[in-house]
C-alpha positions as CSV (number, residue, x, y, z in Angstrom):
1,M,10.4,37.4,-10.9
2,T,8.0,34.7,-11.5
3,P,9.1,31.3,-12.9
4,L,9.3,31.0,-16.7
5,T,7.7,27.9,-18.2
6,L,8.9,26.5,-21.5
7,T,6.5,24.1,-23.3
8,L,8.7,21.7,-25.1
9,N,6.1,19.0,-26.1
10,P,5.4,18.0,-28.8
11,I,8.6,19.5,-30.3
12,V,11.0,17.8,-27.9
13,P,9.6,15.5,-25.2
14,L,11.8,16.1,-22.2
15,T,12.1,12.8,-20.3
16,R,13.0,12.5,-16.6
17,E,16.5,11.3,-17.5
18,Q,17.0,14.1,-20.0
19,F,15.9,16.6,-17.4
20,Y,18.3,15.2,-14.8
21,Q,21.2,15.5,-17.3
22,L,20.1,19.0,-18.2
23,C,20.3,19.9,-14.5
24,Q,23.7,18.4,-14.2
25,V,25.2,20.5,-17.0
26,N,23.4,23.6,-15.9
27,R,24.0,23.5,-12.1
28,D,23.6,27.3,-11.7
29,I,20.1,27.3,-13.1
30,R,17.2,26.2,-10.8
31,M,14.7,24.2,-12.8
32,E,11.7,21.9,-12.3
33,R,9.9,19.7,-14.8
34,S,6.1,19.4,-14.9
35,N,4.4,16.0,-15.4
36,T,3.7,17.1,-19.0
37,G,7.4,17.7,-19.6
38,D,7.4,21.5,-19.4
39,L,10.6,23.0,-18.2
40,I,10.1,25.5,-15.4
41,L,13.0,28.0,-14.8
42,I,13.0,29.5,-11.3
43,P,14.9,32.7,-10.8
44,P,16.8,33.5,-7.5
45,T,14.8,35.1,-4.7
46,G,15.4,38.3,-3.0
47,W,17.3,38.3,0.3
48,G,14.0,38.6,2.3
49,T,12.7,35.3,0.9
50,G,16.1,33.7,1.2
51,K,16.2,34.6,4.9
52,R,12.7,33.2,5.5
53,N,13.6,30.0,3.6
54,A,16.7,29.6,5.7
55,D,14.7,30.2,8.9
56,L,12.0,27.6,7.9
57,T,14.6,25.0,7.0
58,T,16.6,25.7,10.2
59,E,13.5,25.3,12.5
60,L,12.5,22.0,10.7
61,N,16.1,20.7,11.0
62,I,16.4,21.5,14.7
63,W,13.2,19.6,15.4
64,N,14.4,16.7,13.2
65,R,17.7,16.5,14.9
66,Q,15.9,16.1,18.2
67,T,13.5,13.5,17.0
68,K,15.7,11.7,14.4
69,L,12.5,10.6,12.6
70,G,13.5,11.6,9.1
71,I,15.6,13.7,6.8
72,V,15.2,17.4,6.0
73,F,15.8,18.8,2.6
74,D,16.4,22.4,1.4
75,S,15.1,24.1,-1.8
76,S,17.8,22.7,-4.0
77,T,16.7,19.1,-3.6
78,G,14.9,17.4,-6.5
79,F,12.1,15.0,-6.0
80,S,10.9,12.7,-8.8
81,L,7.2,12.6,-8.0
82,P,4.9,9.6,-8.9
83,N,3.0,11.7,-11.5
84,G,6.1,12.1,-13.6
85,S,7.1,15.6,-12.5
86,D,10.4,16.7,-10.9
87,R,9.9,19.3,-8.2
88,S,11.9,21.2,-5.6
89,P,9.9,22.4,-2.6
90,D,11.3,25.2,-0.5
91,A,11.7,22.8,2.4
92,A,10.8,19.1,2.7
93,W,10.9,16.2,5.1
94,V,10.8,12.5,4.5
95,Q,10.5,9.7,7.1
96,K,13.9,8.0,7.4
97,T,12.4,4.5,7.0
98,R,11.0,5.4,3.6
99,I,14.4,6.5,2.3
100,E,16.1,3.5,3.9
101,A,13.6,1.1,2.1
102,L,14.5,2.6,-1.3
103,A,18.3,2.9,-0.8
104,P,18.3,5.6,-3.5
105,D,21.4,7.0,-5.2
106,P,22.3,10.2,-3.3
107,A,23.5,11.9,-6.4
108,R,20.1,11.5,-8.1
109,F,16.7,13.1,-7.4
110,L,14.8,11.3,-4.6
111,P,12.2,9.1,-6.3
112,L,9.3,9.7,-4.1
113,A,6.9,12.4,-2.8
114,P,8.0,13.9,0.6
115,D,5.8,13.4,3.6
116,F,5.9,17.1,4.3
117,V,6.6,20.2,2.1
118,I,6.7,24.0,2.5
119,E,6.3,26.4,-0.3
120,L,7.1,30.1,0.6
121,R,5.6,32.7,-1.6
122,S,8.1,35.4,-2.6
123,A,7.1,38.9,-3.3
124,T,7.0,38.3,-7.0
125,D,5.3,34.8,-7.0
126,K,1.8,34.5,-8.2
127,L,-0.4,32.6,-5.8
128,V,-2.4,30.4,-8.2
129,P,0.6,28.5,-9.6
130,L,1.8,27.8,-6.1
131,Q,-1.6,26.5,-5.2
132,H,-1.5,24.2,-8.2
133,K,1.9,23.0,-7.1
134,M,0.7,22.3,-3.6
135,A,-2.3,20.4,-5.0
136,E,0.1,18.4,-7.2
137,Y,2.2,17.5,-4.1
138,Q,-1.0,16.5,-2.3
139,D,-2.1,14.3,-5.3
140,C,1.3,12.6,-5.3
141,G,1.0,11.6,-1.6
142,V,2.4,14.4,0.4
143,R,0.7,14.0,3.8
144,L,1.1,17.6,5.0
145,G,2.0,20.8,3.2
146,W,2.1,24.5,4.1
147,L,1.9,27.3,1.5
148,I,3.1,30.3,3.4
149,D,2.2,33.7,2.1
150,P,4.0,36.5,4.0
151,Q,2.5,39.3,1.9
152,N,-1.0,38.5,3.1
153,K,0.1,36.8,6.3
154,Q,-1.8,33.7,5.3
155,V,-1.1,30.0,5.4
156,E,-2.8,27.3,3.3
157,I,-2.6,23.9,4.9
158,Y,-2.8,20.9,2.5
159,R,-3.5,17.5,4.0
160,G,-3.9,14.2,2.2
161,G,-7.5,13.7,0.8
162,Q,-8.8,17.0,2.2
163,S,-9.5,20.5,0.9
164,P,-6.9,23.1,1.8
165,E,-7.5,25.0,5.0
166,C,-6.6,28.8,4.9
167,L,-5.5,30.5,8.1
168,S,-5.2,34.2,8.3
169,H,-2.5,35.7,10.6
170,P,-1.7,32.5,12.4
171,K,0.9,32.8,15.2
172,Q,2.2,29.3,14.8
173,L,1.7,26.1,12.8
174,S,1.6,22.5,14.1
175,G,3.3,19.6,12.4
176,E,0.3,17.5,13.5
177,E,0.7,13.7,13.4
178,V,3.1,14.0,10.4
179,L,5.8,15.9,12.4
180,P,4.9,15.1,16.0
181,G,5.8,17.9,18.3
182,F,7.0,20.3,15.6
183,V,5.7,23.8,16.0
184,L,6.7,26.6,13.7
185,K,6.4,30.1,15.2
186,L,5.6,32.6,12.4
187,V,6.6,35.9,14.0
188,D,9.9,36.0,12.1
189,I,8.3,34.9,8.9
190,W,5.7,37.7,9.1
191,D,8.3,40.4,9.8
C-alpha cells in the first residue's frame, strides 16, 4: 500500500511539537510530517521489503562498527529536517561528531539531516513521491542518498548540489567520500 497523506492545513496546522506528541501516543502507526504540515501515514511493508531493509541496515552497520565514524539508524528513526519536515528514511547514517556537537535528547527526533540516507522502493510504492522525498533530503543537506528500486533493478544516486544519477542493474554501490570504504553489494537486494 502506498502512504496516505492527510492535508491538515489550514484547518489544523500541525506543528513539529504536536507531531512529536502525536507519534508518542500512537507508537504503532508509522508517520512522517511534510514541511507544509501534512501528515503522511506509512503502512507496514511486505516481508520481502522488510528483509531487504534489514539487509541494507545490517551492511551499513557492519561497515560503521569497523570504522566507528558515525551512527547508523533504522527506518523507525525520526529526523527533524531543516526545512520543517519530520522524516524517517529506510536507513540513515550521521557522522558521530555532528551528533556529539548537538548533544540531542535521545528520546526526541534527531534535529538534523543525515549525511547519508537510503530509501527502498517497496512493490506498492510509487516512484515519483520517493524521488521527491530524496530531493527533499538533498535540499536539506544530505550529502549522499540512494533510492533503490528492486522492481526495475535501478538505483538513483543523490549527491549534494548535483542532479540525480540513475544506474541500471548495478552490482554494487560505493559510499564514496561520505562513507569511505563502504561498498553495498546488490545481489541480495535484486533477488
